[in-house]
PANU-573874 format. One line per field, with one value per residue (C-alpha): y, x, z; chain. Coordinates in pm, 1 decimal. Layout:
<pts>
c2 <- [Y:...] .
c1 <- [X:...] .
c3 <- [Z:...] .
cadena <- [A:...] .
</pts>
This chain:
<pts>
c2 <- [-3773.7:-3482.0:-3199.7:-2955.1:-3210.7:-3303.0:-2935.6:-2888.2:-3193.3:-3072.3:-2732.6:-2892.7:-3091.3:-2777.9:-2597.9:-2891.0:-2901.0:-2528.1:-2554.3:-2828.7:-2611.0:-2320.6:-2537.1:-2664.6:-2312.4:-2194.6:-2473.8:-2386.3:-2020.4:-2102.7:-2312.4:-2045.8:-1765.7:-1967.0:-2007.6:-1637.3:-1668.1:-1465.3:-1549.3:-1291.5:-1322.6:-992.9:-1119.9:-1274.8:-1067.2:-1239.9:-1133.1:-1217.0:-1156.8:-1344.5:-1573.3:-1365.0:-1488.3:-1216.4:-349.2:-184.9:182.0:286.4:605.9:516.9:314.0:5.7:-3025.1:-2680.1:-2442.0:-2280.8:-2574.5:-2452.3:-2140.9:-2221.2:-1913.3:-1772.7:-1634.1:-1423.0:-1264.7:-1156.7:-816.4:-779.7:-1143.1:-1188.2:-1416.8:-1147.6:-1067.8:-695.8:-458.7:-414.1:-61.2:-174.9:-354.5:-358.1:-116.9:190.5:435.6:635.6:864.8:624.2:737.9:458.5:414.4:138.8:237.9:-7.1:188.6:-67.6:-10.6:-245.6:-204.2:-285.3:-588.0:-661.6:-989.0:-1201.4:-1551.2:-1398.0:-1195.2:-1274.7:-1191.2:-1439.0:-1700.5:-1645.8:-1671.6:-1997.0:-2152.7:-2081.6:-2339.6:-2243.5:-2215.0:-1979.9:-1763.5:-1741.4:-1637.2:-1334.2:-1214.2:-1151.4:-920.5:-994.4:-850.6:-1023.3:-1016.1:-933.5:-800.5:-1115.6:-1395.7:-1683.6:-2018.5:-1831.2:-1602.1:-1895.6:-2084.9:-1784.3:-1767.5:-2131.8:-2294.8:-2019.5:-1831.0:-1491.0:-1203.0:-985.7:-827.8:-501.5:-372.5:-157.4:37.8:-262.4:-459.8:-200.3:-112.2:10.7:30.4:-275.5:-486.5:-382.4:-465.7:-808.1:-873.6:-766.3:-959.8:-1264.9:-1271.2:-1239.4:-1526.7:-1743.6:-1659.1:-1733.5:-2076.0:-1924.3:-1799.8:-1445.8:-1186.7:-1031.6:-702.7:-534.5:-252.4:11.1:307.0:580.8:902.0:1137.8:1317.6:1093.0:791.9:676.7:335.3:429.5:391.8:691.4:747.9:934.3:1300.2:1334.3:1432.8:1698.0:1622.2:1652.4:1939.5:2130.4:2060.4:2174.2:2505.0:2569.7:2479.0:2384.6:2098.1:2116.3:2052.1:1776.8:1607.2:1633.3:1477.7:1188.2:1135.9:1135.0:882.0:667.3:674.6:569.8:271.2:170.0:158.7:-116.5:-304.0:-200.0:-161.0:-37.0:268.2:319.0:688.6:953.0:1020.1:1177.1:1231.6:1584.7:1688.5:1834.2:1738.7:1910.2:1653.6:1359.6:1130.9:943.1:1175.0:1528.3:1637.7:1332.2:1524.9:1807.3:2014.0:2088.2:2209.7:1924.2:2081.2:2144.4:1786.9:1661.1:1868.2:1802.3:1437.5:1376.0:1540.8:1315.1:1011.4:1095.9:1150.8:809.0:640.2:795.3:600.4:270.8:231.8:171.4:449.9:349.3:631.8:613.3:594.4:566.1:695.4:942.0:914.8:1286.4:1342.0:1071.1:1091.1:729.8:584.0:276.9:113.0:95.9:87.5:116.7:479.2:565.8:836.7:957.5:1151.8:1081.6:1063.3:1429.0:1536.0:1283.1:1404.6:1763.5:1695.8:1353.6:1204.2:1501.7:1395.6:1032.8:1131.5:1336.9:1045.1:808.7:1049.9:1054.6:674.6:578.4:218.7:113.1:243.1:144.6:108.7:241.1:59.5:296.8:220.4:454.0:381.3:602.2:400.4:54.1:3.8:-359.1:-361.6:-144.1:17.4:-232.9:-512.9:-321.8:-388.6:-59.1:130.5:-68.8:-173.6:74.9:390.0:346.4:130.6:225.2:588.3:705.5:473.7:314.6:-2.9:-74.1:-276.5:-238.1:-327.8:-331.5:-150.1:-385.4:-646.0:-684.4:-327.1:-287.6:-169.5:-520.7:-742.1:-631.0:-658.5:-920.3:-1252.0:-1183.9:-1478.1:-1354.2:-999.2:-1115.2:-1320.0:-1033.3:-787.2:-1005.2:-1053.9:-680.6:-605.1:-600.0:-760.2:-776.9:-835.4:-666.0:-856.8:-660.9:-852.2:-1189.9:-1503.5:-1702.5:-1446.5:-1442.3:-1818.5:-1788.7:-1540.5:-1750.4:-2062.0:-1875.1:-1772.7:-2131.2:-2260.4:-1996.2:-2096.4:-2464.6:-2432.3:-2189.8:-1880.5:-1722.7:-1850.6:-1937.2:-1630.5:-1397.3:-1550.3:-1512.0:-1158.4:-1043.5:-1213.3:-1096.5:-731.4:-797.8:-986.1:-732.3:-449.4:-645.4:-694.0:-327.4:-217.4:-482.7:-650.4:-891.6:-1100.6:-1004.0:-867.4:-490.5:-316.1:-63.3:308.4:583.8:741.5:1032.7:1138.5:1105.1:1309.0:1577.8:1610.5:1606.0:1887.8:2090.5:2049.8:2124.2:2421.5:2574.3:2586.4:2676.4:2330.6:2234.3] .
c1 <- [2330.4:2528.3:2379.3:2349.9:2176.8:1939.1:1856.2:1796.7:1569.1:1365.2:1317.6:1211.6:953.6:823.4:796.4:610.6:368.8:314.1:234.3:-17.3:-177.4:-205.4:-378.1:-618.6:-687.0:-755.3:-1007.1:-1181.3:-1195.5:-1342.8:-1617.1:-1695.6:-1702.9:-1929.8:-2172.9:-2165.0:-1933.7:-1619.7:-1284.1:-1082.2:-704.3:-630.3:-560.7:-216.9:40.3:362.0:635.1:915.0:1084.3:1097.2:1396.7:1688.9:2043.2:2142.4:2444.1:2495.5:2537.0:2884.6:3067.7:3403.8:3482.4:3554.1:971.4:986.9:700.1:655.2:750.6:813.5:606.2:252.6:32.9:-114.5:-460.0:-339.5:-8.2:78.2:218.3:419.2:425.6:74.0:-196.1:-417.8:-462.2:-388.9:-535.2:-329.3:-240.9:-24.6:264.7:479.3:274.5:333.5:442.0:124.4:105.6:39.1:342.7:533.6:880.4:1061.4:1278.1:1074.2:758.8:625.4:550.0:768.0:552.4:212.8:66.0:-220.1:-135.5:-298.2:-249.5:-25.4:189.4:549.2:671.2:433.8:539.7:901.5:821.9:635.5:935.4:1175.4:1258.5:1221.9:1601.3:1613.9:1342.6:1526.4:1840.7:1655.5:1604.4:1975.6:2238.9:2594.4:2944.2:3270.0:3640.8:3910.8:3921.9:3842.4:3587.9:3664.0:3537.2:3331.7:3162.0:3089.3:2931.0:2717.5:2597.3:2569.6:2469.6:2281.1:2146.4:2207.8:2017.1:2323.0:2643.5:2753.6:3104.0:3325.6:3640.8:3855.9:3690.7:3780.3:4137.4:4098.2:3850.1:3998.0:4004.8:3654.0:3506.5:3670.6:3532.0:3178.3:3165.3:3313.3:3036.0:2774.8:2932.0:2914.0:2543.8:2446.4:2298.4:2068.7:1722.1:1750.6:2023.4:2222.6:2193.9:2534.5:2543.0:2760.6:2738.2:2817.6:2698.6:2975.5:3192.8:3362.5:3143.0:3266.2:3368.6:3461.9:3822.5:4051.5:4031.5:3703.7:3662.1:3562.5:3199.8:3114.9:2949.9:2574.4:2632.2:2819.8:2534.6:2286.6:2465.9:2424.3:2056.7:2015.8:1796.9:1970.2:2305.0:2166.7:2000.1:2317.4:2523.3:2275.9:2318.9:2698.5:2687.8:2444.7:2658.3:2967.5:2787.1:2598.7:2921.2:3045.4:2716.7:2632.3:2257.5:2189.1:2320.6:2265.4:2200.1:2077.6:2096.6:1767.7:1864.9:1816.1:2136.1:1962.2:2235.9:2570.9:2743.5:2616.5:2918.8:2789.3:2582.4:2728.7:2820.9:2650.7:2325.3:2201.7:2160.8:1942.4:1636.4:1392.3:1231.5:1569.7:1680.8:1356.6:1386.9:1754.8:1732.2:1448.9:1652.3:1952.9:1724.5:1576.4:1919.9:2042.7:1723.7:1744.2:2066.7:1882.1:2038.3:1810.7:1846.0:1805.0:1694.2:1823.5:1823.3:1456.1:1306.9:1595.7:1954.3:2023.2:1971.9:2191.3:2498.8:2608.7:2750.7:2539.8:2848.3:2974.3:2669.6:2291.6:2170.9:1862.1:1631.1:1361.5:1147.7:776.9:568.5:470.3:835.2:919.6:632.9:754.3:1119.7:1275.8:994.9:953.4:1220.6:1104.9:743.7:854.5:1054.6:760.7:538.2:802.3:789.6:1099.2:1186.8:1380.3:1405.4:1686.9:1594.2:1836.0:1955.1:1792.9:1606.0:1308.2:1145.5:841.1:757.7:884.6:1080.7:1160.1:1300.7:1541.4:1377.4:1546.2:1325.0:1035.3:691.2:577.0:838.4:839.3:476.0:278.4:481.6:658.9:411.8:74.5:116.1:358.7:211.6:538.9:481.0:823.9:1122.6:1254.5:1617.0:1788.8:2110.3:2406.6:2325.3:2695.0:2717.0:2782.6:2427.3:2302.6:2608.6:2678.4:2319.0:2129.9:2161.5:2205.2:1975.9:1691.0:1737.0:1723.2:1408.2:1256.7:1322.9:1136.7:842.0:833.1:770.9:1121.2:1223.7:1604.7:1856.8:2191.4:2489.8:2794.1:3074.5:3180.8:3116.9:3021.9:2757.2:2620.1:2568.3:2424.4:2162.2:2069.5:2036.2:1813.8:1586.1:1575.7:1486.9:1215.9:1057.4:1081.7:917.5:651.6:775.1:800.8:491.6:475.8:257.5:507.3:800.3:625.6:513.8:865.0:1031.3:768.7:854.4:1226.9:1188.0:948.4:1191.5:1470.7:1247.0:1141.1:1505.2:1597.2:1864.8:2086.6:2395.2:2545.7:2900.7:2947.2:3191.5:3312.5:3246.7:3371.0:3585.9:3714.6:3367.7:3214.3:3498.1:3461.5:3089.8:3149.4:3404.9:3169.9:2882.4:3093.8:3259.9:2921.1:2852.1:3204.6:3267.5:3583.9] .
c3 <- [92.5:236.5:445.6:155.9:-67.5:213.8:267.3:-106.1:-126.5:170.5:10.1:-318.7:-126.3:42.9:-291.1:-447.0:-154.1:-180.9:-553.3:-474.9:-206.0:-449.3:-706.3:-442.1:-321.0:-675.0:-720.6:-393.4:-491.7:-830.9:-669.6:-410.3:-662.5:-889.0:-597.0:-509.0:-208.8:-141.5:9.9:204.7:202.7:374.0:724.3:696.5:879.9:794.4:529.2:272.4:-56.4:-382.3:-370.2:-475.7:-474.6:-577.7:1226.0:1645.9:1668.1:1772.4:1848.3:1704.1:2017.1:1930.1:1752.2:1614.4:1631.0:1293.9:1075.4:724.7:763.5:659.0:605.0:925.8:984.0:1275.7:1369.3:1719.1:1792.2:2107.2:2211.1:2345.6:2212.0:2063.5:1696.3:1668.4:1412.0:1096.8:1204.0:1496.5:1329.6:1020.6:813.9:605.5:872.7:874.0:572.4:288.6:88.6:-85.4:59.2:-126.8:-423.3:-632.0:-552.2:-305.5:59.1:265.4:572.8:419.2:594.8:357.0:186.6:-79.3:-213.5:-482.5:-241.7:-345.8:3.9:162.0:-92.6:4.2:373.6:321.9:147.7:434.2:697.5:1063.2:1090.6:792.6:944.8:1275.4:1089.0:950.4:1308.2:1362.2:1218.9:1331.5:1338.4:1251.8:1328.5:1076.3:724.0:526.5:527.1:761.7:883.1:1142.4:892.0:662.1:951.1:1042.0:681.6:584.7:913.7:1093.1:786.9:948.5:796.9:753.9:883.9:1039.0:966.5:1184.0:1116.6:1207.3:926.3:662.7:558.7:203.4:-81.5:-252.9:63.7:172.3:-166.9:-157.0:190.8:107.3:-219.8:-48.0:211.6:-60.9:-250.0:61.4:89.8:-271.2:-197.8:65.6:-31.6:109.7:38.5:321.0:496.7:454.8:706.3:871.7:1108.6:859.4:1019.4:913.8:1164.8:1420.0:1339.7:1001.1:870.5:516.6:393.2:423.2:46.8:95.7:191.7:556.6:610.9:871.6:1205.0:1235.8:1476.3:1204.8:963.5:1228.0:1266.7:895.0:936.8:571.0:454.9:117.0:283.1:504.0:208.9:3.3:284.0:294.7:-78.1:-51.2:232.4:36.7:-276.5:-82.0:66.6:-246.9:-444.6:-213.5:-230.4:124.7:167.4:521.4:707.8:1079.9:1028.6:1076.8:1450.3:1564.6:1925.9:2057.5:2234.8:2537.4:2785.5:2716.3:2937.4:2733.4:2680.4:2376.4:2153.5:2150.9:1799.6:1651.9:1701.9:1480.4:1797.0:2096.7:1905.9:1842.9:1535.9:1374.4:1447.6:1294.9:979.2:910.9:1012.7:767.8:491.7:557.3:572.9:235.0:82.1:195.7:80.2:-266.4:-319.9:-254.3:89.8:388.9:649.0:1014.5:1243.5:1599.3:1904.2:1998.5:2223.7:2259.4:2388.5:2407.1:2779.3:2928.4:3149.1:3093.5:2773.2:2691.2:2544.3:2901.9:3130.8:3135.5:3126.2:3328.7:3189.3:3428.3:3182.0:3161.4:2845.0:2861.4:2847.0:2574.3:2355.6:2381.4:2298.9:2241.4:2033.3:1798.3:1544.2:1548.6:1492.6:1192.3:1053.9:1095.0:903.2:630.3:600.3:799.6:711.8:1023.4:1379.5:1615.8:1983.2:2245.6:2556.1:2805.2:3125.4:3151.2:3489.9:3428.6:3116.6:3206.0:3529.4:3452.3:3097.8:2898.1:2595.7:2363.8:2493.6:2641.9:2496.8:2647.5:2445.1:2120.3:2078.1:2285.0:2224.0:1889.6:1702.4:1848.8:1956.5:1687.2:1422.8:1313.2:1116.8:976.3:1096.2:1450.9:1526.3:1863.2:1936.8:1975.9:2239.8:2326.4:2457.0:2828.3:2897.3:2819.1:2856.3:3215.1:3332.9:3133.1:2954.5:2583.8:2507.0:2724.9:2600.5:2237.9:2287.9:2485.6:2203.9:1953.1:2189.9:2261.9:1894.7:1745.9:1416.8:1421.2:1699.1:1643.2:1785.3:1681.2:1851.2:1989.3:1786.3:2098.5:2195.8:1843.1:1860.0:2211.5:2095.1:1792.1:2006.9:2251.8:1966.0:1838.2:2184.2:2223.7:1893.5:1975.1:2317.5:2195.3:2379.9:2035.9:1857.4:1488.9:1436.3:1603.4:1414.1:1079.8:1160.5:1246.1:949.7:700.1:761.5:722.5:397.2:255.5:322.0:153.6:-147.7:-156.1:-177.9:-431.8:-220.4:-406.7:-342.8:-677.4:-639.4:-642.2:-873.0:-616.8:-567.4:-797.3:-526.1:-735.5:-851.9:-506.6:-354.8:-619.6:-550.8:-175.0:-193.6:-409.3:-163.7:140.8:-27.9:-101.3:272.3:387.2:533.1:345.2] .
cadena <- [A:A:A:A:A:A:A:A:A:A:A:A:A:A:A:A:A:A:A:A:A:A:A:A:A:A:A:A:A:A:A:A:A:A:A:A:A:A:A:A:A:A:A:A:A:A:A:A:A:A:A:A:A:A:A:A:A:A:A:A:A:A:A:A:A:A:A:A:A:A:A:A:A:A:A:A:A:A:A:A:A:A:A:A:A:A:A:A:A:A:A:A:A:A:A:A:A:A:A:A:A:A:A:A:A:A:A:A:A:A:A:A:A:A:A:A:A:A:A:A:A:A:A:A:A:A:A:A:A:A:A:A:A:A:A:A:A:A:A:A:A:A:A:A:A:A:A:A:A:A:A:A:A:A:A:A:A:A:A:A:A:A:A:A:A:A:A:A:A:A:A:A:A:A:A:A:A:A:A:A:A:A:A:A:A:A:A:A:A:A:A:A:A:A:A:A:A:A:A:A:A:A:A:A:A:A:A:A:A:A:A:A:A:A:A:A:A:A:A:A:A:A:A:A:A:A:A:A:A:A:A:A:A:A:A:A:A:A:A:A:A:A:A:A:A:A:A:A:A:A:A:A:A:A:A:A:A:A:A:A:A:A:A:A:A:A:A:A:A:A:A:A:A:A:A:A:A:A:A:A:A:A:A:A:A:A:A:A:A:A:A:A:A:A:A:A:A:A:A:A:A:A:A:A:A:A:A:A:A:A:A:A:A:A:A:A:A:A:A:A:A:A:A:A:A:A:A:A:A:A:A:A:A:A:A:A:A:A:A:A:A:A:A:A:A:A:A:A:A:A:A:A:A:A:A:A:A:A:A:A:A:A:A:A:A:A:A:A:A:A:A:A:A:A:A:A:A:A:A:A:A:A:A:A:A:A:A:A:A:A:A:A:A:A:A:A:A:A:A:A:A:A:A:A:A:A:A:A:A:A:A:A:A:A:A:A:A:A:A:A:A:A:A:A:A:A:A:A:A:A:A:A:A:A:A:A:A:A:A:A:A:A:A:A:A:A:A:A:A:A:A:A:A:A:A:A:A:A:A:A:A:A:A:A:A:A:A:A:A:A:A:A:A:A:A:A:A:A:A:A] .
</pts>
């Protein structure tokens, strides 16, 4: 029996066992109900998506614990051994408004025996679950032996694409569809992501009309314009079958000497950044593309580019609440699906860990204080801020324990494998418990389900129509 057949047989066995468990559970429930008892299924905090076959922020610079995922009665938040209240992780973002294009709430943690996400989670092997914790980059403009190994051996949750991966509309579509084809025997479809902010951070082929910078949009101070830009960006991506955009930037550009944010921000007024950022987020989301707001808790007042080194921000919570956190709080209230965590050292919050793997920042500040219950993704772990100061393996494990869901590893095949191996080792030795693993993966799978991700090939964007609509929108605001 070859490896693929063995894997298939194992999964059939798991499915058969699960069906038997469901039948047994139904019988127990019938007996209990007949005797006046009740059975509560609301405590599982894990996640997934019905089996469907169907990304790093950049600036233009280029024995296994967990087994096969049995249902859990408790799910850890933040890597400790406590069972947190449902309001502290992977929930609805605070306002109760549905966020998924299918009308579901991808962050809702209440599960039942019939939860299709929980069913999906329970059918995944430990290796498949670990794969959902990582999103990787690739070299070149076509699929390769390396990308196939990342998909078929390591079950990675998705890919991020940079400008050097994209030459033309035809080539990009071939690449994206090829990766999806390679993933079709896996149980979960891929994230297909890019940094498409507009302005100087764009990955789209040159056939498309250039979008203005956020600063230019901020100067117009129009939510209609900002929303329309989000829709254009979403349409461009959706046409390629891309389903995640690392945008909008919610950093307040409070430091004019900032080497990394600058015109990527809507400006230096926190309320304006909040209002325009939310509008762009909504526009992207309306095109069935997941928007990722960034860079929490705020990269606007830094003097070091985190692509090169580790910025240190000495603000305390009082300052952050008045300025940097304002746009993120607004996005959370508007049901933000994903938040990207910046590589910043904030000594007054956590002197020992950068924000990207700080429990104080991710769990205590973002999840508990701001009420965010969606998916948390790190900035690229191969950036200089991490690569020059920390082990990528320890940083990746730390990010999951701190409350994160996805580790972004944008470059270097060897480092991608190193991070995945570190996660495997942490699960095997119990550093990442079964409960934590299931909790983190549940949220990822549920978001994929909410947005209807699929590995079906895309037909390609209607470039001429998108460009026509873009020129019309920009012309209306004198931004041609």
